[in-house]
C-alpha positions as CSV (number, residue, x, y, z in Angstrom):
1,Q,-40.9,6.2,-50.7
2,V,-43.8,8.6,-51.3
3,Q,-45.9,9.3,-54.4
4,L,-48.4,12.1,-54.5
5,V,-50.9,12.8,-57.2
6,E,-53.1,15.9,-57.3
7,S,-56.4,16.2,-59.1
8,G,-59.5,18.4,-59.3
9,G,-58.0,21.6,-60.6
10,G,-59.6,23.6,-63.4
11,L,-61.2,26.8,-64.4
12,V,-63.9,28.3,-62.2
13,Q,-65.7,31.6,-62.0
14,P,-65.1,34.0,-59.0
15,G,-67.3,32.9,-56.1
16,G,-67.3,29.3,-57.3
17,S,-66.0,26.2,-55.6
18,L,-63.5,23.5,-56.4
19,R,-62.4,20.4,-54.5
20,L,-58.8,19.2,-54.9
21,S,-57.7,15.7,-54.0
22,C,-54.3,14.4,-53.2
23,A,-53.8,10.6,-53.5
24,A,-50.8,9.5,-51.4
25,S,-49.1,6.2,-51.5
26,G,-45.8,4.6,-50.4
27,R,-44.3,2.8,-47.5
28,F,-45.3,4.3,-44.2
29,I,-47.4,7.0,-45.9
30,S,-50.0,6.7,-43.1
31,R,-47.3,8.3,-40.8
32,Y,-46.8,11.4,-43.0
33,D,-48.4,14.8,-42.5
34,L,-49.9,16.0,-45.8
35,G,-50.1,19.6,-46.8
36,W,-51.2,21.9,-49.6
37,F,-49.1,24.7,-51.1
38,R,-49.7,27.0,-54.0
39,Q,-47.5,29.0,-56.3
40,A,-48.6,31.8,-58.7
41,P,-46.4,32.8,-61.7
42,G,-43.5,34.9,-60.5
43,K,-44.3,34.4,-56.8
44,E,-42.9,32.2,-54.1
45,R,-44.6,29.0,-53.0
46,E,-47.1,29.7,-50.3
47,F,-48.4,27.4,-47.6
48,V,-52.1,26.7,-47.8
49,S,-53.1,24.0,-45.3
50,V,-51.9,20.8,-43.5
51,A,-53.6,17.7,-42.2
52,S,-51.7,15.6,-39.6
53,W,-50.9,12.0,-40.2
54,N,-53.5,10.8,-37.6
55,G,-56.2,13.2,-38.8
56,R,-56.5,14.9,-35.4
57,S,-55.2,18.2,-36.5
58,T,-55.8,20.5,-39.5
59,H,-54.6,24.0,-40.1
60,V,-55.4,26.5,-42.8
61,A,-53.4,29.6,-43.7
62,D,-54.9,33.0,-42.7
63,A,-55.1,34.0,-46.3
64,V,-57.7,31.4,-47.1
65,K,-59.2,30.9,-43.6
66,G,-63.0,30.9,-43.7
67,R,-63.1,29.9,-47.4
68,F,-60.9,26.8,-47.6
69,T,-61.0,23.6,-45.5
70,T,-58.8,20.6,-45.6
71,S,-59.5,17.0,-44.5
72,R,-58.0,13.6,-44.8
73,D,-59.4,10.1,-45.4
74,I,-57.0,8.1,-43.3
75,A,-58.1,4.7,-44.7
76,L,-57.7,5.7,-48.3
77,N,-54.7,8.1,-47.8
78,I,-56.5,10.9,-49.6
79,M,-56.3,14.5,-48.6
80,Y,-58.9,17.0,-49.8
81,L,-58.9,20.8,-50.1
82,Q,-62.4,22.2,-50.4
83,M,-62.2,25.7,-51.8
84,N,-65.2,27.9,-51.6
85,S,-65.8,31.6,-52.5
86,L,-62.9,31.5,-54.8
87,K,-61.2,34.8,-55.8
88,P,-59.0,35.6,-58.8
89,E,-56.0,35.9,-56.4
90,D,-56.4,32.2,-55.6
91,T,-55.2,31.4,-59.1
92,A,-52.1,29.3,-58.8
93,V,-50.6,25.8,-59.2
94,Y,-51.6,23.8,-56.1
95,Y,-49.2,21.2,-54.9
96,C,-49.6,18.4,-52.4
97,A,-46.7,17.7,-50.1
98,A,-45.7,15.1,-47.5
99,R,-43.7,15.5,-44.3
100,A,-42.3,12.4,-42.5
101,Q,-42.8,12.1,-38.8
102,G,-40.0,14.0,-37.1
103,A,-39.0,15.9,-40.2
104,D,-38.7,19.6,-40.2
105,S,-39.8,20.2,-43.7
106,F,-42.0,18.7,-46.5
107,G,-39.7,16.5,-48.5
108,S,-42.0,14.9,-51.1
109,W,-44.1,16.8,-53.7
110,G,-46.7,16.1,-56.3
111,Q,-46.7,17.5,-59.8
112,G,-49.3,20.2,-59.1
113,T,-52.7,21.0,-60.4
114,Q,-53.7,24.3,-62.0
115,V,-56.5,26.3,-60.4
116,T,-57.7,29.3,-62.4
117,V,-60.3,31.7,-61.1
118,S,-61.6,34.0,-63.8
119,S,-64.8,35.2,-65.4
């Protein structure tokens, strides 16, 4: 039903920037909310951001507010996470996820992309 492919991760120095992309495909994908989550080793998965299916609403978690922004190209079904002023504590595997209209949880997940912030 839904396929999600993340890209853009890598190694960056503290204070640097990265832009993650999530390419989404599948039947009715244009009606799915798309979100970003991250998970550091030994820690629980953490919500990062979400972009609504129609692009009218975005939300960024308090932990990254002011540094991260998310956006969605509706026509291409690509969601972006622009990460600025990166800190070592941002190091994690970042996952793209999709939530169907009316669903109460994100049911589809990508494979993840590693973000490492280190000098």
